[in-house]
Each structure stands twice: as structure tokens, then as C-alpha cells.
C-alpha positions as CSV (number, residue, x, y, z in Angstrom):
1,M,78.3,113.9,130.1
2,G,81.1,112.1,131.4
3,I,83.9,110.7,128.9
4,G,82.9,107.2,129.7
5,A,79.0,107.9,128.8
6,L,80.6,109.5,125.8
7,Q,82.4,106.7,124.6
8,R,79.9,104.7,124.9
9,R,77.6,106.7,123.4
10,L,79.4,106.9,120.4
11,D,80.3,103.3,120.4
12,E,76.5,102.2,120.8
13,A,76.4,104.9,117.8
14,T,78.0,102.9,115.7
15,S,77.7,99.4,117.5
16,L,81.3,99.2,117.9
17,A,80.9,98.7,121.9
18,P,84.7,96.8,122.0
19,G,83.1,94.2,125.0
20,S,83.3,96.0,128.4
21,D,83.5,98.5,130.7
22,F,86.9,97.6,131.3
23,S,87.7,97.6,127.0
24,L,86.6,101.1,127.3
25,R,88.6,102.2,130.2
26,V,91.7,100.2,128.3
27,L,91.1,102.6,124.5
28,W,90.7,105.6,126.8
29,V,93.6,105.2,129.9
30,A,96.3,103.6,127.6
31,P,97.6,106.7,125.0
32,V,97.0,108.9,128.2
33,V,99.9,106.8,130.8
34,C,101.5,106.1,127.9
35,L,102.1,110.0,127.1
36,G,102.5,110.7,131.2
37,V,105.4,107.5,131.3
38,L,107.2,109.2,128.3
39,L,107.0,113.2,129.8
40,T,108.0,112.2,133.3
41,L,111.1,110.1,132.1
42,G,111.7,113.1,129.7
43,L,111.6,115.6,133.0
44,V,113.2,113.2,135.3
45,L,116.1,112.5,133.0
46,Q,116.6,116.7,132.0
47,P,119.2,117.4,134.2
48,F,121.3,114.7,133.3
49,P,122.1,115.1,129.3
50,E,124.2,111.6,128.7
51,L,121.4,109.0,130.5
52,F,118.9,111.4,128.7
53,R,120.5,110.7,125.5
54,L,120.4,107.0,126.3
55,V,117.5,106.3,127.3
56,M,115.0,108.8,125.4
57,H,117.2,109.6,122.2
58,S,119.2,106.6,121.2
59,E,117.5,104.2,118.6
60,G,118.2,101.2,121.9
61,G,116.4,103.5,124.2
62,V,113.0,103.9,125.5
63,V,111.0,105.6,123.0
64,E,112.2,103.1,119.9
65,N,111.7,100.3,121.7
66,L,108.6,101.3,122.6
67,V,107.2,101.5,118.9
68,V,108.8,98.1,118.8
69,I,107.0,96.2,121.7
70,L,103.8,97.8,120.6
71,A,104.5,96.6,117.0
72,L,105.4,93.1,117.8
73,T,102.5,92.8,120.6
74,G,100.1,94.1,118.1
75,A,101.1,91.7,115.5
76,V,100.5,88.8,118.0
77,M,96.9,89.9,118.1
78,A,96.3,90.2,114.5
79,L,97.9,86.3,114.5
80,R,95.3,85.5,116.9
81,L,92.7,87.3,115.0
82,V,93.5,85.8,112.3
83,G,93.8,82.3,113.6
84,A,89.8,82.4,115.1
85,S,87.8,80.0,114.2
86,G,84.4,80.9,111.8
87,Q,86.5,84.2,110.6
88,P,85.6,85.0,107.3
89,A,88.3,84.5,104.6
90,L,88.4,88.5,103.8
91,L,88.7,89.3,107.4
92,R,91.5,87.2,107.7
93,L,93.2,88.6,104.9
94,W,92.5,91.9,106.3
95,Y,94.3,91.3,109.7
96,G,97.3,89.0,108.0
97,L,97.7,92.2,106.3
98,F,98.1,94.2,110.0
99,F,100.1,91.5,110.9
100,L,102.9,91.7,107.7
101,M,103.1,96.1,108.2
102,L,103.5,95.6,112.1
103,V,106.5,93.2,111.8
104,F,107.7,95.2,109.1
105,L,107.2,98.1,111.4
106,A,109.0,96.2,114.1
107,G,111.5,95.2,111.6
108,E,112.5,98.2,110.5
109,E,112.5,100.5,113.5
110,T,115.8,98.1,114.8
111,S,117.0,98.7,111.2
112,W,116.2,94.3,111.1
113,G,118.4,93.6,114.5
114,Q,120.9,95.2,114.0
115,H,120.7,98.4,116.8
116,W,120.3,95.4,119.1
117,F,123.5,92.4,117.5
118,G,125.4,95.6,116.4
119,W,126.0,94.1,112.9
120,A,127.7,96.1,110.3
121,T,126.0,97.5,107.8
122,P,127.6,95.9,103.9
123,E,129.4,98.9,102.3
124,S,127.0,98.9,99.2
125,F,124.0,99.3,101.2
126,A,125.3,101.4,103.2
127,A,126.2,104.1,100.4
128,L,122.8,104.0,99.8
129,N,120.7,104.4,103.3
130,E,121.3,108.1,104.3
131,Q,122.0,106.3,108.0
132,G,123.9,104.0,106.9
133,E,121.8,101.4,108.0
134,T,120.0,97.8,106.9
135,N,117.0,99.6,106.8
136,L,114.6,100.6,104.1
137,H,112.9,103.8,105.1
138,N,115.8,105.3,105.0
139,L,116.6,104.7,101.5
140,P,116.1,107.7,99.3
141,I,112.7,106.3,98.3
142,D,109.9,108.9,99.8
143,W,106.9,106.3,99.2
144,I,107.9,103.1,101.7
145,E,107.7,105.2,104.7
146,D,105.3,107.9,103.8
147,A,102.7,105.5,102.2
148,P,101.9,103.4,104.8
149,K,102.3,106.2,107.3
150,T,100.1,108.3,105.5
151,L,97.4,105.5,105.1
152,V,97.1,104.7,109.0
153,I,97.5,108.3,109.8
154,V,94.3,109.2,107.3
155,T,92.7,106.1,109.0
156,M,93.1,107.9,112.1
157,M,92.0,111.1,111.5
158,L,88.7,110.0,110.1
159,A,87.9,106.7,112.2
160,G,89.4,108.4,115.8
161,G,88.8,111.8,114.9
162,L,86.0,112.9,112.2
163,A,83.7,109.9,113.1
164,P,83.2,110.2,117.0
165,L,83.2,114.1,116.5
166,F,80.5,113.7,114.2
167,I,78.6,111.5,115.8
168,A,79.2,113.1,119.0
169,F,77.5,116.4,118.0
170,T,74.9,115.0,115.7
171,G,73.9,111.8,117.7
172,S,73.7,110.1,114.7
173,G,75.3,107.1,113.5
174,L,77.3,106.4,110.6
175,H,75.2,103.8,108.7
176,L,78.5,102.1,107.7
177,P,78.1,99.2,104.7
178,M,78.0,95.9,107.0
179,W,81.1,95.1,105.6
180,L,82.8,98.5,106.6
181,M,81.4,98.2,110.0
182,A,83.5,94.9,110.6
183,I,86.3,96.7,110.5
184,W,85.6,100.0,111.4
185,P,87.9,101.0,114.5
186,S,85.9,101.5,117.7
187,A,84.7,105.3,118.4
188,A,86.6,104.5,121.6
189,L,90.0,105.0,120.0
190,W,89.7,108.9,120.1
191,P,92.3,109.8,122.4
192,T,94.6,108.0,121.0
193,T,94.2,110.0,117.8
194,A,93.9,113.2,120.3
195,V,97.0,112.8,122.1
196,Y,98.7,111.6,118.3
197,V,97.5,115.1,117.0
198,G,98.5,117.4,119.8
199,L,102.3,116.2,119.3
200,R,102.1,116.4,115.5
201,I,100.8,120.3,116.1
202,V,103.3,121.0,118.8
203,E,106.2,119.2,116.7
204,R,105.2,121.3,113.7
205,G,104.9,124.4,115.0
206,I,108.6,124.0,116.6
207,A,109.7,123.5,113.4
208,A,108.5,126.1,111.4
209,T,108.9,128.6,113.7
210,M,112.2,128.0,115.9
211,D,115.3,126.5,114.8
212,V,115.5,122.9,115.4
213,S,119.3,122.5,116.3
214,S,118.2,124.7,119.9
215,W,115.9,121.9,120.8
216,G,119.4,119.7,121.1
217,L,118.5,116.3,122.5
218,H,114.5,116.7,122.6
219,F,113.3,117.3,119.1
220,R,114.0,113.8,118.0
221,P,112.7,111.9,121.2
222,L,109.7,114.3,120.0
223,R,109.3,113.4,116.5
224,E,110.0,109.4,117.5
225,G,107.6,109.3,120.3
226,I,104.6,110.7,118.0
227,E,105.3,107.2,115.9
228,V,104.6,105.8,119.3
229,F,101.4,107.0,119.1
230,I,100.6,105.5,115.7
231,A,101.8,102.0,117.0
232,L,99.7,102.3,120.2
233,F,96.5,103.5,117.8
234,L,97.4,100.0,115.5
235,F,97.5,97.8,118.3
236,L,94.8,99.0,120.7
237,Y,92.4,98.2,117.3
238,L,93.1,95.0,117.3
239,W,92.9,94.3,120.3
240,S,89.7,95.8,120.6
241,Q,89.0,93.7,117.8
242,W,89.4,91.1,119.6
243,R,87.5,92.0,122.4
244,R,84.5,92.8,120.1
245,L,85.2,89.1,119.0
246,R,85.0,87.5,122.1
247,A,82.0,89.8,123.4
248,A,80.3,88.7,120.0
249,R,80.7,84.8,120.7
250,A,80.0,85.2,124.3
251,A,76.5,87.0,124.0
252,A,76.1,84.2,121.0
253,A,76.6,81.0,123.2
């Protein structure tokens, strides 16, 4: 069975087809292209340490800004879903929470514009912030960053990992309640989850078995690159939900 056929089987088993063959291809290709671009940039810039630092390692580099772009475009998709006519109030609330979360993610990644505009952090706040920046996730309060990130990762593992495996090996649907079916991510998001898991295994393996300092400029882009695929999962989820909504309306017309 080819990848495309497997994707369609997964989505048909959960009645979650995101709208068209084009949508399925995007959900599969996007993480592969994203990973390929990041790896190619890293390899091309490898002989040029200063340029590598600027593009891959710095706060204003490609990796950091890719997270911001994905978060902001995801926020736009969430806003479109909130404003779509005929949406139940609870679905509007659901997508509204995504909008707030993604705006918060983009703001935190840029230290609310500090990385772009270079303003100084107030001394009282800098004394509390581990990196002296105007953000919350570097405060010595673990749950500010860990709680929402853990929630997204658990969702990725369930919807983009365990559920597709269950469907692929059993051929059975998930038989979810109707309210959960309405928001359950497409099984075709599994490639994004797979890339995330692969990078996380590499990162944890390096951290556990090697001297991270010996990796010099390369370990931070790896860790930040993992966040790219968390943001990509969120964006693709909202994009696929929008495609599903359009497909459902077209079928009902």
C-alpha cells in the first residue's frame, strides 16, 4: 500500500478526510520539505561559522523566525475558523483558544518584539528572567512553558502517532464521540509527528551520551528546530480543519 493510499485509508477510517487529495499531499509533504530545507541550510552554511551563527543560531535567524511565521499564520487560520458562519459556539471557543495560544507563542518567541526592535529589558524584569529578555517562558517558573507544550506534544502523540498506528494495523475506526470527531486532528498529520519524534530522539540521545558543549553552534538549532515541528503541527491542524469545513459545505451545497 502506497503512502497516499495509507493516508486516505487512515482518514476514511475516522471520517476525517481534510477535503481533497491536494490537502493530503500538503499534510504529508510539508514536514518533509521543512526538514529538508533546514538540513540543507545547515549543511551549506557549515563551512561558514559566523554565517551559520547568524542564520541558524541567532534569535533573529531562520529557525526562530520560522516558528514565529508558522504561529502567526496558524493564528490567522484559527481566526478564520472562529469567524466562519454556522460554527457552533463551542467550536468558535475552541479555535479562539488556538488563536490566543499561537499569538502568545509568536510573542514569546520574539520576546514580544524585542528580538526585532532591540529595546532594553527593564532592570527589575531582567533580574528575574534567565536570559534578561522581555518574555515569560524564561522566568524561573517551569509550567509557563512546560504545561502548554506538554499538552500539544501529548496531542501529537495521540492523534498523530498512536491513533494512525491503531487504524493502520487494525483497519478499525476510532469510534469517537461526535463532539470529539469534530475537532480530532487528521490522521494524515502523522508525518509531522514522526519528524518531531525522530528529532527528539536524536536530541535526547546527544544530551544523554555526549558533551553538548562539543556540538558548539549545532545543538541549539537542533533543539529550536524541534519547536518548528510543534508549530507546524498546530498550523497544519488548523489548515486541515479549514479545508474540511470548506469540503463539508461544498458537499452540502
